[in-house]
C-alpha positions as CSV (number, residue, x, y, z in Angstrom):
1,X,-10.7,-53.8,-21.8
2,X,-9.4,-57.4,-22.2
3,X,-10.9,-57.7,-25.6
4,X,-8.5,-54.8,-26.6
5,X,-5.5,-57.0,-25.9
6,X,-4.4,-58.4,-29.2
7,X,-0.6,-58.1,-29.2
8,X,1.7,-59.7,-26.6
9,X,5.1,-59.1,-26.0
10,X,7.6,-62.1,-24.8
11,X,10.6,-60.9,-23.1
12,X,13.0,-63.8,-22.7
13,X,12.4,-66.9,-24.9
14,X,13.9,-69.6,-22.7
15,X,11.7,-72.7,-21.6
16,X,9.1,-70.6,-20.0
17,X,9.0,-67.5,-22.3
18,X,8.9,-70.0,-25.6
19,X,6.1,-72.0,-23.9
20,X,4.2,-68.7,-23.2
21,X,4.6,-67.8,-26.9
22,X,3.1,-71.0,-27.9
23,X,0.1,-70.5,-25.6
24,X,-0.6,-66.9,-26.9
25,X,-0.3,-67.9,-30.3
26,X,-2.6,-70.7,-29.9
27,X,-5.2,-68.4,-28.6
28,X,-5.1,-66.2,-31.8
29,X,-2.6,-63.5,-30.4
30,X,-0.1,-61.5,-32.2
31,X,3.2,-62.1,-30.5
32,X,6.4,-60.2,-30.7
33,X,9.4,-61.8,-28.9
34,X,12.9,-60.8,-27.8
35,X,15.8,-62.3,-26.2
36,X,19.5,-61.4,-26.6
37,X,20.8,-65.0,-26.4
38,X,22.7,-66.2,-29.5
39,X,20.4,-68.4,-31.7
40,X,17.4,-67.4,-29.7
41,X,15.1,-66.8,-32.6
42,X,16.0,-70.1,-34.2
43,X,15.5,-72.1,-30.9
44,X,12.3,-70.2,-30.4
45,X,10.6,-70.9,-33.6
46,X,11.9,-74.8,-33.3
47,X,10.3,-75.1,-29.9
48,X,7.0,-73.4,-30.8
49,X,6.8,-75.5,-33.9
50,X,7.4,-78.5,-31.8
51,X,4.5,-77.6,-29.2
52,X,2.2,-76.6,-31.8
53,X,1.3,-80.3,-32.4
54,X,0.0,-80.8,-28.9
55,X,-2.0,-77.5,-29.2
56,X,-3.7,-78.4,-32.2
57,X,-4.7,-81.6,-30.3
58,X,-6.2,-79.4,-27.5
59,X,-8.0,-77.0,-30.0
60,X,-6.6,-73.7,-31.6
61,X,-8.5,-70.4,-31.6
62,X,-9.8,-69.6,-35.1
63,X,-7.1,-67.1,-35.8
64,X,-4.2,-69.2,-34.4
65,X,-1.2,-69.1,-36.7
66,X,2.5,-69.6,-36.3
67,X,2.8,-66.8,-38.9
68,X,1.7,-64.4,-36.2
69,X,5.1,-64.8,-34.4
70,X,7.6,-62.1,-35.0
71,X,11.0,-61.9,-33.3
72,X,12.8,-58.6,-32.9
73,X,16.2,-57.5,-31.9
74,X,15.6,-55.4,-28.7
75,X,13.0,-55.6,-25.9
76,X,12.1,-51.9,-26.7
77,X,11.1,-52.9,-30.2
78,X,9.1,-55.9,-28.9
79,X,7.0,-53.9,-26.4
80,X,6.5,-50.7,-28.4
81,X,2.9,-51.7,-29.8
82,X,2.2,-54.4,-27.1
83,X,-1.0,-54.5,-25.3
84,X,0.4,-56.9,-22.9
85,X,3.9,-57.9,-21.9
86,X,4.9,-61.3,-20.4
87,X,8.4,-61.0,-19.0
88,X,10.3,-64.3,-18.5
89,X,13.9,-63.3,-18.0
90,X,16.6,-64.8,-15.7
91,X,15.7,-65.1,-11.9
92,X,18.1,-62.6,-10.7
93,X,17.0,-59.3,-9.1
94,X,19.5,-57.1,-10.8
95,X,18.4,-58.4,-14.2
96,X,14.6,-57.8,-13.2
97,X,15.2,-54.2,-11.9
98,X,17.0,-53.3,-15.2
99,X,14.3,-55.1,-17.3
100,X,11.5,-53.5,-15.8
101,X,13.1,-50.2,-15.8
102,X,13.5,-50.5,-19.5
103,X,10.0,-52.2,-20.1
104,X,8.3,-49.2,-18.2
105,X,10.1,-46.7,-20.3
106,X,9.3,-48.4,-23.5
107,X,5.9,-49.8,-23.4
108,X,2.6,-47.9,-23.9
109,X,1.3,-46.4,-20.8
110,X,-2.0,-48.5,-21.0
111,X,0.0,-51.8,-21.5
112,X,0.0,-54.4,-18.5
113,X,3.5,-55.8,-17.8
114,X,3.6,-59.1,-16.1
115,X,6.4,-61.3,-14.8
116,X,6.8,-64.9,-14.6
117,X,9.1,-64.5,-11.7
118,X,9.2,-67.7,-9.5
119,X,10.9,-66.5,-6.3
120,X,11.4,-62.8,-6.7
121,X,8.4,-60.7,-5.3
122,X,7.4,-57.5,-7.3
123,X,7.9,-55.5,-4.4
124,X,11.6,-56.1,-4.9
125,X,11.8,-54.4,-8.5
126,X,8.5,-52.7,-9.0
127,X,10.2,-49.3,-7.9
128,X,12.4,-49.4,-10.8
129,X,9.4,-48.5,-13.1
130,X,9.5,-44.5,-13.0
131,X,6.6,-44.1,-15.1
132,X,3.9,-46.6,-14.5
133,X,4.5,-48.9,-11.5
134,X,1.0,-49.5,-11.0
135,X,0.6,-51.7,-14.0
136,X,3.2,-54.3,-13.0
137,X,1.5,-57.6,-11.9
138,X,2.6,-61.0,-11.2
139,X,1.6,-63.7,-14.1
140,X,3.5,-66.8,-12.8
141,X,2.8,-69.8,-14.8
142,X,3.2,-73.5,-14.1
143,X,5.5,-75.3,-16.3
144,X,4.7,-76.0,-19.2
145,X,2.6,-72.7,-19.5
146,X,1.3,-73.9,-23.0
147,X,-0.4,-77.0,-21.3
148,X,-1.0,-76.2,-17.7
149,X,-3.7,-73.9,-16.9
150,X,-2.6,-72.4,-13.6
151,X,-1.3,-68.8,-13.4
152,X,-0.8,-67.2,-10.2
153,X,-1.7,-63.4,-10.2
154,X,-0.8,-60.7,-7.9
155,X,0.7,-57.3,-7.2
156,X,3.1,-55.3,-5.3
157,X,2.2,-52.2,-3.0
158,X,2.4,-50.1,-6.0
159,X,0.0,-52.2,-8.4
160,X,-3.3,-50.9,-8.9
161,X,-6.4,-53.0,-8.2
162,X,-7.5,-52.4,-11.9
163,X,-4.3,-53.8,-13.2
164,X,-4.9,-57.0,-11.3
165,X,-8.4,-57.3,-12.6
166,X,-7.2,-56.8,-16.0
167,X,-4.7,-59.5,-15.8
168,X,-7.1,-62.0,-14.3
169,X,-9.6,-61.4,-17.1
170,X,-6.8,-61.5,-19.7
171,X,-5.5,-64.9,-18.6
172,X,-9.2,-66.2,-18.3
173,X,-9.6,-65.2,-21.9
174,X,-6.5,-67.4,-22.8
175,X,-8.3,-70.5,-21.4
176,X,-6.0,-70.3,-18.2
177,X,-7.1,-70.7,-14.5
178,X,-5.7,-67.9,-12.7
179,X,-5.6,-67.6,-9.0
180,X,-5.5,-64.3,-7.0
181,X,-2.6,-63.9,-4.4
182,X,-4.0,-61.6,-1.7
183,X,-0.5,-60.6,-0.5
184,X,3.2,-61.4,-1.7
185,X,4.8,-64.4,-0.4
186,X,8.2,-65.7,-1.7
187,X,7.5,-68.5,-4.1
188,X,3.9,-67.7,-4.4
189,X,1.5,-70.6,-3.7
190,X,2.0,-73.7,-5.8
191,X,5.8,-73.5,-5.5
192,X,5.7,-73.4,-1.8
193,X,3.5,-76.4,-1.8
194,X,5.9,-78.0,-4.1
195,X,8.8,-77.2,-1.9
196,X,7.3,-78.7,1.3
197,X,6.5,-81.9,-0.5
198,X,9.9,-81.8,-1.8
199,X,11.6,-81.3,1.5
200,X,9.8,-84.3,2.9
201,X,10.7,-86.5,-0.2
202,X,14.3,-85.8,0.3
203,X,14.0,-86.4,3.9
204,X,12.4,-89.9,3.2
205,X,15.3,-90.8,1.0
206,X,18.0,-89.3,3.3
207,X,16.7,-91.2,6.4
208,X,16.4,-94.4,4.5
209,X,12.7,-94.8,4.7
210,X,12.2,-95.2,0.8
211,X,14.0,-95.1,-2.2
212,X,13.8,-92.4,-4.7
213,X,11.6,-94.5,-7.2
214,X,9.3,-95.6,-4.5
215,X,8.7,-91.9,-3.2
216,X,7.9,-90.9,-6.8
217,X,5.7,-94.0,-7.0
218,X,3.9,-93.0,-3.7
219,X,2.8,-89.7,-5.2
220,X,2.3,-90.8,-8.9
221,X,0.2,-93.9,-7.9
222,X,-1.3,-92.3,-4.9
223,X,-2.5,-89.1,-4.0
224,X,-1.1,-87.5,-6.9
225,X,-4.1,-89.1,-8.9
226,X,-6.6,-87.2,-6.6
227,X,-4.7,-84.0,-6.6
228,X,-5.1,-83.7,-10.5
229,X,-8.7,-83.4,-9.8
230,X,-9.2,-81.7,-6.5
231,X,-6.8,-79.6,-4.2
232,X,-5.8,-80.4,-0.6
233,X,-8.9,-78.9,1.3
234,X,-11.4,-80.5,-1.1
235,X,-9.8,-83.9,-0.9
236,X,-9.9,-83.5,2.8
237,X,-13.5,-82.6,2.7
238,X,-14.5,-85.7,0.9
239,X,-12.3,-87.8,3.0
240,X,-14.5,-86.4,5.9
241,X,-17.6,-88.4,4.5
242,X,-21.1,-87.1,4.9
243,X,-19.9,-84.6,7.7
244,X,-17.0,-83.2,5.5
245,X,-13.8,-81.6,6.5
246,X,-15.1,-80.4,9.8
247,X,-15.6,-84.0,11.2
248,X,-11.8,-84.7,10.5
249,X,-10.9,-82.0,13.1
250,X,-12.8,-83.8,15.7
251,X,-11.1,-87.2,15.3
252,X,-7.9,-88.6,16.6
253,X,-6.8,-88.9,12.9
254,X,-6.2,-85.0,12.9
255,X,-4.2,-85.3,16.0
256,X,-2.1,-87.9,14.2
257,X,-1.8,-85.5,11.1
258,X,-0.7,-82.8,13.4
259,X,1.8,-85.2,15.0
260,X,3.4,-85.9,11.5
261,X,3.8,-82.2,11.0
262,X,6.0,-82.1,14.0
263,X,7.8,-85.1,12.7
264,X,8.7,-83.8,9.2
265,X,12.2,-83.5,8.3
266,X,14.2,-80.3,7.9
267,X,17.5,-80.6,5.9
268,X,19.7,-79.3,3.2
269,X,20.7,-81.3,0.2
270,X,24.5,-81.7,0.5
271,X,26.8,-83.3,-1.9
272,X,26.2,-86.8,-0.6
273,X,22.5,-86.6,-0.4
274,X,22.4,-84.9,-4.0
275,X,24.6,-87.8,-5.5
276,X,22.3,-90.5,-3.8
277,X,19.1,-88.8,-5.4
278,X,20.7,-88.3,-8.9
279,X,21.8,-91.9,-8.8
280,X,18.2,-93.0,-7.8
281,X,16.8,-91.0,-10.6
282,X,19.1,-92.5,-13.1
283,X,18.1,-96.0,-11.8
284,X,14.4,-95.1,-12.1
285,X,14.6,-93.8,-15.7
286,X,16.9,-96.6,-16.8
287,X,17.1,-96.9,-20.7
288,X,14.0,-94.5,-21.2
289,X,14.7,-91.6,-23.5
290,X,14.2,-88.2,-21.9
291,X,12.7,-86.8,-25.1
292,X,10.2,-89.4,-25.3
293,X,9.4,-89.3,-21.5
294,X,8.6,-85.5,-22.2
295,X,6.3,-86.4,-25.2
296,X,4.5,-89.2,-23.1
297,X,3.9,-86.7,-20.1
298,X,2.5,-84.1,-22.7
299,X,0.3,-86.5,-24.3
300,X,-1.1,-87.6,-21.0
301,X,-1.5,-84.2,-19.9
302,X,-3.7,-83.5,-23.0
303,X,-5.8,-86.4,-22.4
304,X,-6.2,-85.2,-18.7
305,X,-7.0,-81.9,-19.6
306,X,-10.0,-82.8,-21.9
307,X,-11.2,-85.1,-19.0
308,X,-11.2,-82.4,-16.7
309,X,-13.0,-80.0,-19.2
310,X,-15.6,-82.4,-19.7
311,X,-16.0,-83.2,-16.0
312,X,-18.7,-80.8,-14.6
313,X,-18.2,-79.1,-11.1
314,X,-14.6,-80.0,-10.8
315,X,-12.7,-76.7,-10.1
């Protein structure tokens, strides 16, 4: 069934949608895109062309070509012949409901319709699909989708198991690393983990424990290096020595860990804290050019992805 997917419709060509377009084109797909914003086609083609350089470094599929990108005026035209739809529109429930009503009406009955929604669950808009709500799935990427392998896949109450399995298989074929969400959760998995870290990062700055730059350094030059290879549970398992993660639960160290949980900060970012963090970020960046920082990040990501691919046994 997955092999039959050859044409992907991209609905919404902002930062996420454009990156998805690059990812699918690089894997030899035909991509039809639509976005009502003024100048959307020109910006999409510029973005994809800029991202194509790094995709060439990673490795293109034999049939990959920028010529396989087509831009159309309406979402109805975009999905009319699509095998798979990747929606990346605004993160607004009213917009999602209208988009999915129209997508469901216009897309072929056998097509999957995936959303990149970060904080809105499928259950909040799936019922707007009057024809085939069972084919609506979550296909939430991690930014930038053309580089980061993670895709969070799940469904709402009306989603069929077959649709989820097809989506998982398709993303795997696109050289992604999909994970299965067993039930809906606001923010899914990775964003919830990020949000927990961000909360404590802001708390540490707010309470005067560390500067913005030092909080960033604590992750970038510390656990972040391990997290790029193994997740939280496997890292804990290795920390337990020959007895693994189970040994940690028997030691006073774990009691201390739970003590930190109870001491974690809970706060809202008011104007004062927001200004302090923005000033700290500006100081940390200094005279560095933001575009160059993105280029350097992407170059490092490419090297890291190659290293991970060459490392056997690392999930």
